C-alpha positions in Angstrom: -26.6 -11.8 5.3 -29.0 -9.1 4.5 -26.5 -7.3 2.1 -26.7 -10.5 0.0 -30.4 -10.1 -0.3 -30.6 -6.4 -1.0 -28.5 -4.1 -3.1 -27.0 -1.2 -1.1 -29.4 1.5 -2.6 -32.4 -0.7 -1.7 -31.0 -1.3 1.8 -30.3 2.4 2.3 -33.9 3.2 1.3 -35.3 0.6 3.7 -33.2 2.0 6.6 -34.1 5.5 5.7 -37.8 4.6 5.7 -37.4 2.9 9.1 -35.5 5.9 10.6 -38.3 8.2 9.5 -41.2 5.8 10.5 -40.0 5.3 14.0 -39.3 9.0 14.6 -35.5 8.7 14.8 -35.0 11.6 12.4 -37.4 13.7 14.6 -35.5 12.7 17.8 -32.2 13.7 16.2 -33.5 17.1 15.1 -35.0 17.7 18.5 -31.8 16.8 20.3 -33.4 14.0 22.3 -31.6 10.9 23.5 -31.8 8.2 20.8 -33.1 5.5 23.1 -33.3 1.8 22.2 -33.6 0.9 18.6 -37.0 -0.4 17.5 -36.9 -4.2 16.9 -37.3 -4.0 13.2 -34.5 -1.5 12.7 -32.3 -3.3 15.2 -32.8 -6.6 13.2 -31.7 -4.9 10.0 -28.6 -3.2 11.5 -27.5 -6.1 13.5 -27.0 -8.2 10.4 -24.7 -5.6 8.8 -20.9 -5.6 9.2 -19.2 -2.2 9.7 -18.2 -2.1 6.0 -21.8 -2.7 5.0 -22.9 0.2 7.2 -20.3 2.4 5.6 -21.8 1.6 2.2 -25.2 2.4 3.5 -24.0 5.7 4.9 -22.6 6.7 1.5 -25.9 5.8 -0.2 -28.1 7.6 2.3 -29.1 11.3 1.8 -27.0 13.7 4.1 -29.6 14.2 6.9 -30.2 10.5 7.2 -26.5 9.7 7.4 -26.3 11.8 10.6 -29.4 10.2 12.0 -28.0 6.7 11.4 -24.8 7.6 13.2 -26.8 9.2 16.0 -28.8 6.0 16.7 -26.0 3.5 16.3 -23.9 2.3 19.2 -20.8 4.4 19.4 -18.5 1.4 18.7 -20.5 0.4 15.6 -20.5 4.1 14.4 -16.8 4.4 14.9 -16.0 1.2 13.0 -18.3 2.2 10.1 -16.7 5.6 9.9 -13.3 4.0 9.5 -14.2 2.8 6.0 -15.0 6.3 4.8 -12.7 8.9 3.3 -11.2 11.2 6.0 -12.9 14.3 4.7 -16.3 12.4 4.9 -15.5 11.2 8.4 -14.8 14.8 9.6 -17.8 16.3 7.8 -20.2 13.8 9.5 -18.6 14.1 12.9 -18.7 17.8 12.7 -22.4 17.9 12.2 -23.4 15.4 15.0 -24.5 16.5 18.5 -21.6 17.1 20.9 -22.3 14.1 23.1 -22.5 11.8 20.0 -19.2 13.1 18.7 -17.5 12.5 22.0 -18.9 9.0 22.4 -17.7 8.0 18.9 -14.3 9.6 19.2 -13.8 8.0 22.6 -14.0 4.4 21.1 -12.2 5.0 17.9 -9.0 3.0 17.6 -6.0 5.3 18.3 -4.4 4.6 14.9 -7.6 5.3 13.1 -8.1 8.5 15.0 -4.5 9.6 14.3 -5.0 8.9 10.6 -8.0 11.1 10.6 -6.3 14.0 12.5 -3.3 13.8 10.2 -5.4 13.9 7.0 -7.6 16.9 7.7 -6.8 20.6 8.1 -5.0 21.4 11.4 -7.9 23.6 12.6 -10.3 20.8 12.0 -7.9 18.4 13.7 -7.9 20.7 16.8 -11.7 20.6 16.9 -11.7 16.8 16.9 -8.8 16.7 19.4 -11.0 18.7 21.9 -13.4 15.8 22.0 -10.8 13.1 22.8 -11.0 11.9 26.4 -8.4 13.7 28.5 -6.7 10.5 29.5 -6.1 9.7 25.8 -4.9 13.1 24.5 -1.2 12.5 25.4 -1.2 9.2 23.6 -2.8 10.6 20.5 -0.4 13.5 20.4 2.5 11.1 20.8 1.3 9.1 17.8 0.9 12.3 15.8 4.6 13.1 16.4 5.8 10.1 14.4 6.4 10.3 10.7 3.3 9.3 8.6 4.9 6.2 7.0 6.8 5.0 10.1 5.8 2.1 12.3 5.0 4.6 15.1 2.6 6.4 12.8 0.8 3.1 12.1 0.6 1.6 15.5 -2.2 1.5 18.1 -2.1 1.7 21.9 -5.0 -0.7 22.2 -3.2 -3.9 23.1 -3.2 -6.4 26.0 -0.1 -6.4 28.2 0.9 -8.0 31.5 3.7 -7.8 34.0 6.3 -10.6 34.3 5.4 -11.3 37.9 1.6 -11.6 37.2 -0.1 -15.0 37.4 -2.4 -16.4 34.7 -5.4 -15.6 36.9 -4.3 -12.0 37.2 -4.0 -11.7 33.4 -7.5 -13.1 32.9 -8.9 -10.7 35.5 -7.1 -7.8 33.7 -8.4 -9.0 30.3 -12.0 -8.8 31.6 -11.5 -5.2 32.6 -9.8 -3.9 29.4 -11.0 -6.3 26.7 -13.5 -3.9 25.3 -10.7 -1.5 24.2 -8.2 -4.2 23.0 -7.8 -4.3 19.3 -6.0 -7.7 19.1 -6.7 -10.4 21.7 -4.5 -13.1 20.3 -1.4 -12.0 22.1 -0.5 -10.9 25.6 2.7 -8.8 25.6 4.7 -9.2 28.7 6.7 -6.3 30.1 9.1 -5.8 33.0 8.8 -3.0 35.7 10.6 -0.6 33.3 8.1 -1.3 30.5 10.7 -3.2 28.4 9.3 -5.9 26.2 10.2 -9.2 27.9 8.1 -11.8 26.1 4.8 -12.7 24.4 2.3 -15.4 25.2 -1.0 -16.4 23.5 -4.2 -15.8 25.4 -5.0 -19.5 24.7 -1.9 -20.5 26.7 -2.9 -18.2 29.5 -6.4 -19.7 29.7 -5.1 -23.3 29.7 -2.4 -22.6 32.3 -3.0 -23.2 36.0 -4.3 -20.0 37.7 -1.2 -19.7 39.9 1.4 -20.1 37.1 3.4 -16.9 36.5 3.4 -15.4 33.0 7.2 -15.4 32.9 7.2 -19.2 33.1 5.1 -19.7 29.9 6.0 -16.7 27.8 8.1 -16.8 24.7 11.1 -14.5 25.3 12.5 -14.2 21.7 10.0 -11.7 20.5 10.0 -10.4 17.0 9.4 -6.6 17.2 9.9 -3.5 15.2 11.4 -0.2 16.1 9.1 2.8 16.3 11.0 4.7 13.6 11.2 1.8 11.1 9.5 2.2 7.8 5.9 0.8 7.5 7.1 -1.5 4.7 9.4 -3.2 7.1 6.4 -3.9 9.4 4.5 -5.3 6.4 7.4 -7.6 5.6 7.8 -8.9 9.1 4.1 -9.7 9.5 4.0 -11.4 6.1 7.2 -13.5 6.8 6.1 -14.7 10.3 2.3 -14.9 9.7 1.6 -12.8 12.8 -1.8 -11.0 13.3 0.1 -8.2 15.2 3.6 -7.1 15.9 4.9 -5.2 18.9 6.5 -1.8 18.4 9.4 -0.7 20.7 11.5 2.4 21.3 15.3 2.6 21.5 15.2 1.3 25.1 13.1 -1.8 24.0 10.2 -0.3 25.9 6.9 -1.4 24.3 4.9 1.6 22.9 2.2 -0.1 20.8 1.3 -2.8 18.3 0.7 -2.9 14.5 -2.2 -5.2 13.5 -2.5 -7.1 10.3 -5.6 -5.1 9.1 -3.6 -2.0 9.2 -0.8 -3.7 7.2 -3.3 -4.7 4.5 -4.0 -1.0 4.0 -0.3 -0.3 3.8 0.3 -3.0 1.3 -2.6 -1.7 -0.9 -1.3 1.8 -0.6 2.3 0.9 -1.5 1.2 -1.3 -4.3 -1.0 1.5 -5.7 1.9 3.9 -5.5 4.3 1.6 -7.2 1.8 0.9 -10.0 1.3 4.6 -10.6 5.1 5.2 -10.7 5.5 2.2 -13.0 3.0 3.9 -15.3 5.0 7.1 -15.3 2.5 9.0 -13.0 3.3 10.8 -9.7 1.4 9.0 -6.9 -1.9 10.5 -5.7 -3.8 9.4 -2.6 -7.3 9.9 -4.0 -9.4 7.2 -5.8 -9.2 7.8 -9.6 -12.9 8.9 -9.9 -12.5 11.4 -7.1 -9.4 13.1 -8.5 -10.1 16.2 -10.6 -8.9 16.8 -14.1 -6.5 19.5 -12.9 -4.9 17.1 -10.3 -4.6 14.2 -12.8 -3.1 16.6 -15.3 -0.5 17.8 -12.8 0.4 14.3 -11.7 0.9 13.0 -15.3 2.3 15.9 -17.3 5.7 15.9 -15.6 6.8 12.4 -16.5 5.2 12.6 -19.9 7.4 15.7 -20.7 10.5 14.0 -19.4 9.9 10.9 -21.4 8.9 12.9 -24.5 12.2 14.8 -24.4 14.1 11.5 -23.8 12.3 9.8 -26.7 13.4 12.7 -29.0 16.9 11.3 -28.7 15.6 8.3 -30.7 14.8 10.6 -33.6 18.2 12.2 -33.3 19.9 8.8 -33.5 17.9 7.8 -36.6 18.8 11.1 -38.2 22.5 10.6 -37.6 22.3 7.2 -39.3 20.1 8.4 -42.1 22.7 7.4 -44.7 22.7 3.8 -43.4 18.9 3.6 -43.7 19.0 5.1 -47.2 21.4 2.4 -48.4 19.2 -0.4 -47.1 15.5 0.5 -46.6 14.8 -3.0 -45.3 16.5 -2.1 -42.0 13.6 0.1 -41.1 11.1 -2.8 -41.1 12.7 -4.2 -38.0 13.1 -1.0 -35.9 9.7 -1.4 -34.1 10.5 -5.0 -33.3 13.9 -4.2 -31.8 12.8 -1.3 -29.6 9.7 -3.1 -28.4 11.7 -6.2 -27.5 14.2 -4.1 -25.6 11.5 -2.3 -23.7 9.6 -5.4 -22.9 12.6 -7.4 -21.6 13.8 -4.4 -19.5 10.4 -3.9 -18.0 10.2 -7.6 -17.1 13.5 -7.5 -15.2 12.7 -4.2 -13.6 9.3 -5.4 -12.3 10.7 -8.6 -10.9 13.5 -6.8 -9.1 11.3 -4.1 -7.7 8.9 -6.7 -6.3 11.8 -8.7 -4.8 13.2 -5.5 -3.2 9.7 -4.8 -1.7 9.6 -8.3 -0.2 13.2 -8.0 1.1 14.4 -10.8 -1.1 17.2 -8.7 -2.6 19.2 -5.8 -1.2 21.8 -3.4 -2.7 24.6 -5.7 -1.7 23.3 -8.2 -4.3 24.0 -5.7 -7.1 26.8 -7.6 -8.8 25.1 -11.0 -8.3 22.0 -9.6 -10.1 24.1 -8.2 -12.9 25.7 -11.6 -13.5 22.3 -13.3 -13.4 20.7 -10.9 -15.8 23.6 -11.1 -18.3 23.3 -14.9 -18.5 19.5 -14.7 -18.6 19.6 -12.0 -21.3 21.9 -14.1 -23.4 19.6 -17.1 -23.2 16.5 -15.1 -23.9 18.2 -13.1 -26.6 19.5 -16.2 -28.3 16.0 -17.7 -28.6 14.5 -14.4 -29.8 17.4 -13.8 -32.1 16.9 -17.1 -33.8 13.2 -16.4 -34.4 14.1 -12.9 -35.7 16.7 -14.4 -38.1 14.0 -16.7 -39.5 11.6 -13.8 -39.7 14.0 -11.8 -41.7 14.6 -14.6 -44.2 10.9 -15.3 -44.5 10.3 -11.6 -45.4 12.8 -12.0 -48.3 15.8 -10.4 -46.6 19.4 -11.4 -47.1 21.3 -13.6 -44.7 23.4 -10.6 -43.6 20.2 -8.7 -42.7 19.0 -11.7 -40.7 22.3 -11.9 -38.8 22.2 -8.1 -38.2 18.7 -8.4 -36.7 19.5 -11.5 -34.7 22.7 -10.3 -33.1 21.1 -6.9 -32.4 18.2 -8.7 -30.6 20.7 -10.6 -28.4 22.6 -7.5 -27.4 19.5 -5.4 -26.9 18.0 -8.0 -24.6 21.2 -8.4 -22.6 21.6 -4.6 -22.1 17.8 -4.0 -21.4 17.5 -6.8 -18.8 20.6 -5.8 -17.1 19.6 -2.1 -17.0 16.1 -3.0 -16.0 17.3 -5.0 -13.0 20.0 -2.7 -11.8 18.5 0.8 -12.2 15.9 0.2 -9.4 18.7 -0.8 -7.1 20.7 2.3 -8.0 17.6 4.4 -7.3 17.2 2.8 -3.9 20.8 3.5 -3.1 20.5 7.2 -3.9 17.2 7.5 -2.1 14.7 7.5 -5.0 11.7 5.2 -5.3 12.8 2.1 -7.4 9.5 2.2 -9.3 10.6 5.5 -10.9 13.2 3.6 -12.9 10.7 1.1 -14.2 8.8 0.6 -17.4 8.7 4.1 -19.0 12.3 5.0 -18.3 13.6 1.6 -19.2 11.7 1.6 -22.4 13.1 5.0 -23.4 16.7 3.8 -22.6 16.1 0.6 -24.5 14.9 2.5 -27.6 18.0 4.7 -27.8 20.5 2.0 -27.0 18.8 -0.5 -29.3 19.0 1.8 -32.3 22.7 2.5 -31.7 23.4 -1.2 -31.5 21.3 -1.9 -34.6 22.9 0.6 -36.9 26.4 -0.3 -35.7 25.8 -4.0 -36.3 24.5 -3.1 -39.8 27.7 -1.3 -40.5 29.8 -4.2 -39.3 27.8 -7.1 -40.7 26.2 -5.8 -43.9 29.1 -3.5 -44.6 27.2 -0.3 -45.4 28.8 3.0 -44.4 27.8 5.7 -42.0 
């Protein structure tokens, strides 16, 4: 492909030169019809995928971006715009000639159009909505009525459907008429006269069937679908589990209202994973790329959790101060404090991360709470025993007494048990009370492990070494 031969800036310069050389920029400024592309320019553009064209658009100077969208086929322009940020999409559309805007908007997938309308200012959205074909306005408004992170907010109306009484020949004829606007051609969704989802059949089976065979005779009736109000994560889970390329969306009457395609789910998975990673790091989620977020926005997203964790960590100092007499009687105890609190934080974060991921995949639910506690207690004992044995040897190697080694070893065992159990169960508690499980992950678990670890350590020192408080 041409993008393998040229770097994007070089390719953008070449396209820019061709747009100027062949008078395309002049035609755009003069409001003339674009006309057919010159062969040389057509050859270059025909070898580019929509994503490649989007990269070129970003690399071109502002006037040439508009010229390129102006001369592209509306379908190609719409697909390329879909890879740009929503504010960029609107800015480019807003500066194009009216007929070009209408042509591009008319072929944009309904879900992509709704995403754009939902992301920009309401006044800007109204301007774009005015350019939507009248026959599509009602559908677009319906999609806008669904919550942003629901299956309804993610679906598209561009799917292939057939009636139960149709024959294979009728479906093929229908496909020829609407194929240009169908987003996924792998499945034909079969509905009854009331619009209820009755079955699904692959287009391959339709083509291979005898022309007179009715769809109802070859369809699969036990269809996996998702409710329009379900969370988008549920749609991602179903598509992943069943390896579908699309899943039908139904309302409370089992009437089919749209489909969710796998390419949209990939975006959801990336978005959810990014949000979870940001939460795990103790940052409020933000929907801009890191390099596009301003200092003020990054400050606002990060300072809240840092202050909470800072205040929580101050409890560690309070605990150490309350056991100051214990530390003064045996200074060697201080050498192992970093080891203990880090071990607690690490083991708790491990458990938390595993459970959060399992919850996201639907592998565990809140009803598994007590099973998980029992698993983590046993696992914590095994992990702690191994690490405690190593810690005991480390204490003796450093010249500590046997009692000091036992104090450190038993503390490690208890800290790991407590941390792994807390790390695994707190995300489930968060889910139960309606909070994001990732909020209870690494930073908070580490803070809890620090405080609990010190309490256990000093108490064990009092019991095993025999020094007073």
